[in-house]
C-alpha positions in Angstrom: 16.6 15.7 -68.5 19.8 17.5 -69.3 19.6 20.5 -71.6 23.0 22.2 -71.7 21.7 25.4 -73.4 18.8 25.7 -70.9 21.2 25.0 -68.0 23.6 27.7 -69.2 20.8 30.3 -69.3 19.5 29.3 -65.8 23.1 29.4 -64.4 23.6 32.9 -65.9 20.4 34.2 -64.3 21.2 32.6 -61.0 24.7 34.1 -60.9 23.4 37.5 -61.9 20.6 37.3 -59.4 23.1 36.3 -56.7 25.3 39.4 -57.4 22.2 41.7 -57.2 21.0 40.1 -54.0 24.5 40.6 -52.5 24.3 44.3 -53.2 20.6 44.5 -52.0 21.6 42.7 -48.8 24.3 45.3 -48.0 22.1 48.2 -49.1 19.0 47.5 -47.0 18.8 47.7 -43.2 17.8 50.1 -40.5 19.6 52.7 -42.7 19.1 52.3 -46.5 22.3 53.0 -48.4 22.1 53.7 -52.1 23.5 51.0 -54.5 26.0 53.5 -55.9 27.5 54.1 -52.5 27.7 50.4 -51.8 29.5 49.8 -55.1 31.9 52.7 -54.4 32.8 51.4 -51.0 33.3 47.8 -52.1 35.5 48.8 -55.0 37.8 50.9 -52.8 36.4 54.3 -53.6 35.4 57.0 -51.1 31.8 57.0 -50.0 30.0 60.4 -49.8 29.3 59.7 -46.1 32.0 58.2 -43.8 29.2 56.6 -41.6 27.9 54.7 -44.6 31.4 53.4 -45.5 31.9 52.3 -41.9 28.6 50.5 -41.8 29.2 48.7 -45.1 32.8 47.6 -44.3 32.4 46.7 -40.7 28.9 45.4 -40.4 27.0 44.6 -43.6 29.8 43.2 -45.8 30.8 40.6 -43.1 27.2 39.6 -42.6 26.5 39.3 -46.3 29.7 37.1 -46.8 28.6 35.0 -43.8 25.1 34.5 -45.4 26.7 33.3 -48.6 28.9 30.9 -46.8 26.1 29.6 -44.6 23.7 29.2 -47.6 26.3 27.4 -49.7 27.5 25.1 -47.0 24.1 24.0 -45.6 22.6 23.5 -49.0 25.4 21.3 -50.3 25.6 19.3 -47.1 21.8 18.7 -47.4 22.3 17.5 -51.0 25.0 15.1 -49.9 22.8 13.6 -47.1 19.7 13.2 -49.2 21.7 11.3 -51.9 23.7 9.2 -49.5 20.7 8.1 -47.5 18.3 8.2 -50.5 15.9 10.1 -48.3 14.4 13.4 -49.6 13.8 14.6 -46.0 17.4 14.2 -44.8 19.1 17.4 -43.9 22.7 18.6 -43.0 22.0 17.9 -39.3 20.7 14.4 -39.7 23.9 13.0 -38.2 23.3 14.8 -34.9 26.0 17.5 -35.5 23.6 20.3 -34.6 22.6 18.6 -31.4 26.2 18.0 -30.5 27.0 21.7 -31.0 24.0 22.6 -28.9 25.2 20.3 -26.2 28.6 22.0 -26.1 27.1 25.5 -26.0 24.6 24.4 -23.4 27.4 23.1 -21.1 29.1 26.5 -21.5 26.1 28.8 -21.1 23.9 26.8 -18.7 26.8 25.5 -16.7 28.8 28.8 -16.4 27.3 29.4 -12.9 29.2 26.5 -11.4 32.7 27.6 -12.4 34.7 30.5 -11.1 33.7 34.0 -12.3 37.0 34.6 -14.2 36.6 31.4 -16.1 32.9 31.9 -16.8 33.7 35.2 -18.5 36.1 33.4 -20.9 33.6 30.6 -21.6 30.7 33.0 -22.3 32.8 35.1 -24.7 32.0 34.6 -28.5 35.2 32.6 -28.9 34.3 30.4 -25.9 30.9 29.6 -27.4 32.4 28.9 -30.8 35.0 26.6 -29.2 32.3 24.8 -27.2 30.1 24.4 -30.3 33.0 23.1 -32.3 34.0 20.5 -29.7 30.4 19.3 -29.4 29.9 18.8 -33.1 33.4 17.3 -33.5 32.7 14.8 -30.7 29.5 13.6 -32.5 31.4 13.6 -35.8 34.1 11.3 -34.4 31.4 8.9 -33.0 29.6 8.8 -36.3 32.8 8.2 -38.2 33.7 5.4 -35.8 30.3 3.8 -36.2 30.4 4.2 -40.0 33.5 2.1 -40.1 31.7 -0.7 -38.2 28.4 -0.6 -39.9 27.9 -1.6 -43.6 24.3 -0.6 -43.7 24.0 3.1 -44.5 20.5 3.4 -43.1 21.8 2.1 -39.8 24.2 5.1 -39.7 21.2 7.4 -40.3 19.5 5.8 -37.3 22.6 6.1 -35.2 22.9 9.8 -36.1 19.3 10.3 -35.1 19.9 8.5 -31.8 22.9 10.7 -31.1 20.8 13.7 -31.7 18.0 12.5 -29.4 20.5 11.7 -26.6 22.2 15.1 -26.8 18.9 16.9 -27.0 17.8 15.0 -23.8 20.9 16.1 -22.0 20.3 19.7 -23.1 16.8 19.4 -21.8 18.1 18.3 -18.4 20.5 21.3 -18.3 17.8 23.8 -19.2 15.5 22.4 -16.5 18.1 23.4 -13.8 19.1 26.7 -15.4 18.1 30.3 -14.5 16.0 32.6 -16.7 19.1 34.6 -17.8 21.0 31.5 -18.8 18.0 30.2 -20.8 17.6 33.5 -22.6 21.3 33.4 -23.7 21.0 29.8 -24.9 17.7 30.6 -26.7 19.3 33.6 -28.5 22.2 31.3 -29.7 19.8 28.7 -30.9 18.0 31.3 -33.1 21.1 31.7 -35.2 23.0 34.9 -36.0 24.8 35.9 -39.2 26.2 39.1 -37.7 28.9 39.9 -35.1 31.6 37.8 -36.8 35.0 39.3 -36.9 37.1 39.1 -40.1 39.3 36.5 -38.4 36.2 34.3 -37.7 35.0 34.8 -41.3 38.4 33.7 -42.6 38.3 30.5 -40.5 34.7 29.8 -41.6 35.6 30.4 -45.2 38.5 27.9 -45.0 36.2 25.3 -43.4 33.4 25.8 -46.0 35.9 25.7 -48.9 37.4 22.5 -47.6 34.0 20.9 -47.2 33.0 22.0 -50.7 36.2 20.6 -52.1 35.5 17.2 -50.6 31.9 17.5 -51.9 33.3 18.1 -55.4 35.3 14.9 -55.1 32.1 13.1 -54.3 30.1 14.1 -57.4 30.8 10.9 -59.4 30.2 8.6 -56.3 26.9 10.5 -55.7 25.7 9.9 -59.3 26.5 6.2 -58.9 24.6 6.1 -55.6 21.4 7.3 -57.3 20.7 3.7 -58.3 21.6 2.2 -55.0 24.6 0.9 -53.1 24.8 -2.4 -55.0 24.8 -0.7 -58.4 27.5 1.7 -57.2 29.7 -1.2 -56.0 29.1 -3.1 -59.3 30.5 0.0 -61.1 33.7 -0.4 -59.1 33.0 2.3 -56.5 34.9 2.0 -53.2 31.7 2.5 -51.2 33.1 2.7 -47.7 35.7 5.4 -48.8 33.1 7.4 -50.7 30.7 7.3 -47.7 33.4 8.4 -45.4 34.3 11.4 -47.6 30.6 12.4 -47.9 30.1 12.2 -44.1 33.3 14.1 -43.5 32.4 16.8 -46.0 28.9 17.2 -44.4 30.4 17.3 -40.9 32.9 20.0 -41.8 30.3 22.1 -43.5 27.5 21.7 -41.0 29.7 21.7 -37.9 31.7 24.9 -38.8 28.5 26.8 -39.8 26.7 25.8 -36.6 29.7 26.9 -34.5 29.8 30.4 -36.0 26.2 31.1 -37.0 24.2 28.7 -34.7 21.8 26.0 -35.9 20.0 27.3 -39.0 17.0 25.2 -40.1 15.4 24.3 -43.4 17.9 25.7 -45.8 19.8 22.5 -46.2 16.6 20.5 -46.4 14.7 22.6 -48.9 17.3 24.1 -51.3 18.5 20.8 -53.0 14.8 20.1 -53.9 14.4 23.6 -55.4 17.5 23.0 -57.5 16.1 19.6 -58.7 12.7 21.1 -59.6 14.2 24.1 -61.5 16.9 22.2 -63.4 14.9 19.0 -63.7 17.9 16.7 -63.3 19.4 14.4 -60.9 22.9 14.8 -62.3 25.1 16.0 -59.4 27.5 17.8 -61.7 24.6 20.2 -62.4 23.0 19.9 -58.9 26.2 20.8 -57.1 26.5 24.3 -58.7 22.8 25.0 -58.8 22.4 24.1 -55.1 25.4 26.2 -54.3 23.9 29.3 -56.0 20.4 28.8 -54.8 21.6 28.3 -51.2 23.6 31.5 -51.2 20.8 33.5 -52.8 18.0 32.2 -50.5 20.1 32.9 -47.5 20.7 36.4 -48.6 16.9 36.9 -49.1 16.3 35.5 -45.6 18.8 37.9 -44.2 17.3 40.9 -46.0 13.8 39.9 -44.5 15.3 39.4 -41.0 16.8 42.9 -41.1 13.3 44.5 -41.4 14.5 47.3 -43.8 13.7 50.8 -42.5 13.2 49.5 -38.9 15.5 49.2 -35.9 14.7 45.6 -35.0 16.2 42.5 -36.5 14.4 39.2 -36.5 16.1 35.9 -35.7 17.5 34.4 -38.9 16.3 30.9 -37.9 12.7 32.1 -37.6 12.9 33.5 -41.1 14.4 30.4 -42.7 11.8 28.3 -41.0 8.9 30.6 -42.1 10.1 30.4 -45.7 11.3 26.8 -45.6 8.4 25.1 -43.9 5.8 25.8 -46.7 8.4 24.5 -49.2 8.9 21.3 -47.3 5.1 20.8 -47.0 4.7 21.4 -50.7 7.5 18.9 -51.4 5.7 16.3 -49.2 2.6 16.8 -51.2 4.6 16.3 -54.4 6.5 13.3 -52.9 5.9 11.2 -56.0 8.2 13.6 -57.9 11.2 13.0 -55.5 14.2 11.4 -57.1 
């Protein structure tokens, strides 16, 4: 089903809803800031309270931008993996990138006690953790790319990715067994995900990585449409399958790896959002699904962030817990409606 008029209306509502959610996200928190003040601060005007302007520019705006980037990147990478492996339950971390990032962070946090104190201070800094996460996910990426060049069967690559994930998770388990309570607490906090505390420099780097991954994803739209009917059909249409698969895996790795490095492993968004886009737009055309998944992902992530902030209260819930609470029922519902998967 492909109704251009209906799609235009839906996209208009989605885009308008995303803008509203962006302002709501910045407005709500432990201190509620009026929409008018948010708009004034974001457009370069002078807020009636200097504290409100400081909170908006230095805390809430960076977090809202991070939520948009994370939602877009994870949702698109989930769409790529579900189409490539023709598996409706494949997610952005199916290649083991999240486990690789967790392994890198585990080595830093859980192994900091065995290195000199001056070095452990550097390793445990936010930049040290980001670097460790990046190295871990990149290592797994290189292994997956190496394997993908040697295996012709796409499902075999999926199995290899799962095995990498199982292996790295086992190593993390061994490290946690020999770690102190304080180290375990730090690692647990990282694994819960965090959209805040990113500097503007970190956000710039994350933005560049996400835009690069999205650009590669855009290049893959035609190959993804061809893959809907299987690898053999795609090859018969003249598709260079190995090249297309490499670009798709690379795009997913850049998106999922960079997001995990800066925001931690965030569950369910990449798995659930592509299916929501398919159900709402009632199409399997990736030209439509790409943009709808992009907007849905950003909007849902903003909603999860608003819920995690507990408006009017001082506490903030882990973002990973909120995405799982909202995402798990959706996945269960999708399993019940499995006959409708495309």
